[in-house]
C-alpha positions in Angstrom: -24.3 10.2 20.6 -22.8 11.3 17.4 -24.1 11.3 13.8 -21.9 9.8 11.6 -20.2 13.3 10.6 -19.9 14.4 14.0 -18.6 11.0 15.0 -16.0 10.9 11.9 -14.9 14.4 12.4 -13.9 13.8 16.3 -12.2 10.5 14.9 -9.4 13.0 12.6 -9.0 15.3 15.3 -8.0 12.2 17.6 -5.7 11.0 15.0 -4.4 14.2 14.2 -3.6 14.8 17.6 -2.3 11.2 18.1 0.4 11.6 15.7 0.9 15.3 16.7 1.4 13.3 20.1 4.4 11.1 18.4 6.4 13.5 17.1 6.4 15.5 19.7 7.3 12.5 21.6 10.3 11.0 19.3 11.7 15.0 18.7 11.7 15.9 22.2 12.9 13.0 23.9 10.3 12.4 25.8 11.4 8.6 24.4 13.9 8.0 27.5 11.4 8.4 29.8 10.4 5.0 31.2 6.9 6.2 31.0 6.0 8.1 28.8 7.3 5.1 26.7 4.6 3.1 28.3 2.4 5.3 27.5 2.9 5.6 23.7 2.9 1.8 23.5 0.1 0.7 25.2 -2.4 3.7 24.6 -1.0 6.0 22.0 -0.6 3.1 19.9 -3.5 1.1 19.9 -5.7 4.6 19.7 -4.1 5.4 16.8 -4.7 1.9 15.0 -8.1 1.8 15.9 -9.7 5.2 15.3 -7.8 4.7 11.9 -9.4 1.3 10.9 -13.0 3.2 12.7 -12.7 6.0 10.3 -11.2 3.5 7.2 -14.4 1.3 8.2 -16.8 3.7 9.0 -19.3 3.3 5.8 -19.2 -0.7 6.3 -19.4 -0.3 9.9 -22.7 1.3 10.1 -24.0 -0.9 7.7 -23.4 -3.9 9.8 -25.1 -2.0 12.9 -28.1 -0.6 11.0 -28.4 -4.6 10.3 -28.6 -5.8 13.5 -32.1 -6.4 15.3 -32.7 -4.2 17.3 -31.7 -4.5 21.5 -34.3 -4.4 23.8 -34.3 -2.9 27.3 -35.3 -6.1 29.4 -36.2 -9.0 28.4 -38.3 -11.5 30.6 -38.1 -14.8 30.1 -39.6 -17.8 32.5 -38.5 -20.8 33.2 -40.7 -22.7 30.7 -38.7 -20.5 28.0 -35.6 -21.7 29.2 
């Protein structure tokens, strides 16, 4: 599991790599190939949006996740509780 700074570093480098891919995609002619167009449309663009939004709101999301109650691994219920 990543700590906050490790997660941010991972997201930053992933975001940079995705941007480099977009530059190569546009300027190398990969946009003429339908397979690469679909990869870009359905994988790369959503990843760029998610990683950018996560880096932008990382502090808020981390505070929200810390405020959630801890998850218990196993919860036993009886029919009487239902």
